[in-house]
C-alpha positions in Angstrom: -33.1 -27.7 56.2 -30.4 -25.1 56.9 -31.6 -21.6 58.5 -31.5 -18.8 56.9 -28.8 -16.8 57.4 -25.8 -14.4 57.3 -23.6 -17.1 55.4 -26.4 -17.6 53.3 -27.3 -13.9 52.3 -23.3 -12.6 51.6 -22.9 -16.0 49.4 -26.0 -14.4 47.2 -24.7 -10.9 47.0 -21.3 -12.5 46.5 -23.0 -14.4 43.6 -24.5 -11.4 42.2 -21.7 -9.2 42.4 -19.8 -11.7 40.2 -22.5 -11.9 38.0 -22.5 -8.1 37.5 -18.9 -7.9 37.5 -19.2 -10.8 34.4 -21.4 -8.7 32.5 -19.3 -5.3 32.9 -16.4 -7.0 31.5 -18.3 -8.2 28.8 -19.6 -4.7 27.7 -15.9 -3.3 27.9 -14.6 -6.2 25.9 -17.6 -5.3 23.2 -16.4 -1.8 23.3 -12.6 -2.6 22.8 -13.6 -4.9 20.2 -15.9 -1.9 18.5 -12.9 0.8 19.2 -11.2 -1.6 17.5 -12.6 -2.2 14.3 -13.4 1.5 14.2 -9.8 2.4 14.3 -8.8 -0.6 11.6 -11.5 1.4 8.8 -10.2 4.0 9.6 -6.4 3.0 7.9 -5.7 2.8 4.1 -4.3 0.0 2.2 -1.4 3.3 1.7 -1.0 3.6 5.1 -0.1 -0.4 5.6 2.4 0.4 2.9 3.6 2.8 3.9 4.0 0.9 7.2 5.9 -1.8 5.2 8.5 0.0 3.6 11.7 -1.7 3.6 10.0 -5.3 3.9 9.6 -8.1 1.1 6.1 -8.1 -0.6 4.4 -9.6 -3.1 2.1 -7.2 -5.4 -0.9 -8.9 -7.3 -1.4 -6.4 -9.9 -5.2 -6.3 -11.8 -3.6 -7.2 -15.5 -2.5 -10.9 -13.3 1.0 -9.7 -13.0 3.0 -10.6 -10.0 5.8 -8.6 -8.7 7.8 -9.5 -5.9 10.9 -7.1 -4.3 11.6 -4.5 -1.5 9.1 -1.9 -0.8 11.3 1.4 -1.4 9.0 4.2 -1.4 4.8 4.2 -0.6 2.9 7.5 -1.3 -0.8 8.0 -0.9 -1.4 7.1 -4.7 1.6 5.3 -5.8 4.5 2.6 -4.9 7.8 1.7 -5.8 9.2 -1.7 -5.5 12.3 -3.1 -6.5 15.5 -5.2 -5.8 17.0 -5.4 -2.4 18.8 -2.4 -0.9 22.3 -4.2 -0.9 21.5 -4.4 -5.0 24.0 -2.0 -6.7 22.5 1.4 -8.4 22.6 1.8 -11.8 25.7 4.5 -12.5 24.4 8.4 -13.0 20.8 7.4 -12.6 18.7 9.7 -10.3 15.4 9.0 -8.8 13.7 5.3 -9.8 17.7 4.6 -10.5 18.0 0.9 -9.7 17.3 -1.8 -12.3 14.2 -3.6 -11.7 12.5 -1.2 -10.1 8.6 -0.6 -10.5 6.5 2.2 -10.7 3.0 1.2 -9.6 -0.7 3.0 -9.2 -2.2 1.8 -5.5 -5.2 1.7 -7.8 -3.7 -0.8 -10.3 -2.6 -3.4 -7.1 -5.6 -6.3 -6.9 -3.7 -8.1 -3.8 -0.8 -7.3 -1.6 1.0 -10.5 0.4 3.9 -9.3 3.1 2.0 -6.6 5.0 2.1 -6.3 8.4 -0.9 -5.3 10.7 -0.3 -1.6 11.2 -0.6 1.5 9.4 1.7 4.6 9.5 -0.5 7.8 8.5 0.7 9.9 6.1 3.4 12.3 7.1 5.5 13.7 4.3 5.4 16.2 1.3 6.0 12.8 -0.6 2.2 11.9 -0.1 0.7 14.6 -1.4 2.5 14.0 -5.0 1.1 11.9 -7.4 2.2 9.4 -9.9 2.6 12.4 -12.3 5.4 13.7 -10.4 7.4 10.5 -10.0 6.6 10.0 -13.9 8.1 13.5 -14.8 11.3 12.6 -12.8 11.9 9.4 -15.3 10.8 12.1 -18.0 13.9 14.6 -17.4 16.7 11.4 -17.2 14.9 10.4 -20.3 15.0 7.2 -19.6 14.0 4.2 -21.4 10.8 2.5 -19.9 8.3 -0.6 -19.9 5.0 1.1 -19.4 2.3 -2.1 -18.3 -1.6 -1.3 -19.0 -4.3 -3.3 -18.3 -4.4 -3.6 -22.4 -0.8 -4.3 -22.6 2.2 -2.6 -23.0 5.1 -0.4 -24.7 8.3 0.1 -24.6 9.4 3.6 -25.5 11.0 7.4 -23.4 8.2 9.4 -21.9 7.5 12.6 -24.0 4.9 14.3 -21.9 3.5 13.9 -19.0 0.2 15.6 -18.3 -2.5 15.7 -15.4 -4.1 12.2 -16.0 -2.4 10.7 -18.8 1.6 10.0 -20.3 2.7 9.9 -23.8 5.3 7.2 -24.8 7.4 7.5 -27.5 8.1 3.9 -28.9 11.2 3.0 -29.2 10.3 0.0 -32.1 7.7 2.4 -33.7 8.1 6.2 -35.3 4.8 6.4 -33.0 3.5 7.8 -29.7 1.0 6.7 -27.9 -1.2 8.1 -25.1 -1.8 6.7 -22.0 -4.4 7.5 -19.2 -2.9 7.0 -15.6 -5.9 5.0 -14.7 -5.1 2.3 -17.1 -1.3 1.8 -15.5 -0.2 -1.2 -13.9 3.2 -0.3 -13.7 6.0 1.3 -15.3 9.6 0.0 -15.1 13.4 0.9 -16.0 13.5 -0.9 -19.7 
């Protein structure tokens, strides 16, 4: 049986030091994981959408419709999805000027495919503009639009855009339909 000596004590202290170091590393790993979870908890869907501007994404809307296209603009409460940047603009159009562009309330999105892991916080005045501002641009243009809701769709021109609703003068009928923003799934140029 070997006699206790300095070598045995050195081995014991080295083992204790290794255990303490492993425990400290485990605590650091736990803290990093917790900080990462806390950071992720502060990222909104709008932040992730802003980070994906220019990328191709697929939106699954609450009414079951799927839209795939390039994410052109992302604000806090709405986004503009459309054809790629190399597609031609509709002559003379302003604002939402490309054929095939869709103005989508963020609240109408059931799921998104094609987002990265990063988020970009709101940093422009555009982020503070609600969907009504974008709709008023379409109203000024007298654009023919398709207004899709959870209950169906209507084609016409926007005759009024209020704080929380819009009026669509239907093109195939002599009537006006009022649609609350909460029912919108998308507004597209017809």
